[in-house]
TORFI-413647 format. One record per residue (C-alpha): residue number from 1; residue in three letters; x, z, y. Coordinates in Angstrom, 2 decimals, padded with zeros to 5 digits. Each point is the difference from the previous one (the first is absolute). Last residue first. Layout:
<roros>
+-----+------+---------+---------+---------+
|  nr | rest |      px |      pz |      py |
+-----+------+---------+---------+---------+
| NUM |  ALA |       X |       Z |       Y |
...
+-----+------+---------+---------+---------+
</roros>
This chain:
<roros>
+-----+------+---------+---------+---------+
|  nr | rest |      px |      pz |      py |
+-----+------+---------+---------+---------+
|  40 |  UNK |  154.03 |  098.20 | -004.76 |
|  39 |  UNK | -001.99 | -000.28 |  003.29 |
|  38 |  UNK | -000.60 |  003.52 |  001.36 |
|  37 |  UNK | -003.72 |  000.98 |  000.67 |
|  36 |  UNK | -001.22 |  002.77 |  002.24 |
|  35 |  UNK | -003.27 |  001.66 | -000.50 |
|  34 |  UNK | -001.26 |  001.78 |  002.83 |
|  33 |  UNK | -001.07 |  004.13 |  000.10 |
|  32 |  UNK |  001.38 | -000.35 |  003.31 |
|  31 |  UNK |  002.68 |  002.63 | -000.02 |
|  30 |  UNK |  000.42 |  000.47 | -003.94 |
|  29 |  UNK |  000.44 | -003.77 | -000.17 |
|  28 |  UNK | -001.13 | -000.77 | -003.26 |
|  27 |  UNK |  002.72 | -002.14 | -002.06 |
|  26 |  UNK |  000.15 | -003.28 | -001.74 |
|  25 |  UNK |  002.93 | -001.73 | -001.51 |
|  24 |  UNK | -001.75 | -003.38 | -000.78 |
|  23 |  UNK | -001.35 | -002.43 | -002.60 |
|  22 |  UNK | -001.71 | -002.89 |  001.36 |
|  21 |  UNK | -003.89 | -000.29 | -000.77 |
|  20 |  UNK | -000.33 | -001.48 |  003.45 |
|  19 |  UNK | -001.71 |  003.25 |  001.08 |
|  18 |  UNK |  002.93 |  002.08 | -001.41 |
|  17 |  UNK |  000.90 |  000.92 | -003.43 |
|  16 |  UNK |  001.49 |  003.11 | -000.40 |
|  15 |  UNK |  003.13 |  001.68 | -000.73 |
|  14 |  UNK | -000.16 |  003.67 |  001.08 |
|  13 |  UNK |  001.57 |  002.50 |  002.54 |
|  12 |  UNK | -001.19 |  003.14 |  000.83 |
|  11 |  UNK |  003.00 |  002.06 | -001.46 |
|  10 |  UNK |  002.74 | -002.51 | -001.33 |
|   9 |  UNK |  000.39 | -000.07 | -003.69 |
|   8 |  UNK | -002.82 | -003.07 |  000.18 |
|   7 |  UNK | -003.58 | -000.11 | -001.07 |
|   6 |  UNK | -001.38 | -003.39 | -001.52 |
|   5 |  UNK | -002.68 | -002.34 |  000.56 |
|   4 |  UNK | -001.81 |  001.41 |  002.82 |
|   3 |  UNK | -002.65 | -002.70 |  001.66 |
|   2 |  UNK |  000.43 |  000.35 |  003.65 |
|   1 |  UNK | -002.07 |  001.10 |  002.40 |
+-----+------+---------+---------+---------+
</roros>
């Protein structure tokens, strides 16, 4: 579970800290309900 730092203007996407404390773009996969991350 990421630590949400900021909502983005894209529905369901958040800026979040991942498990390593790095800021990533995070979103929840609506089919699997698993958090996915993009490095930014």
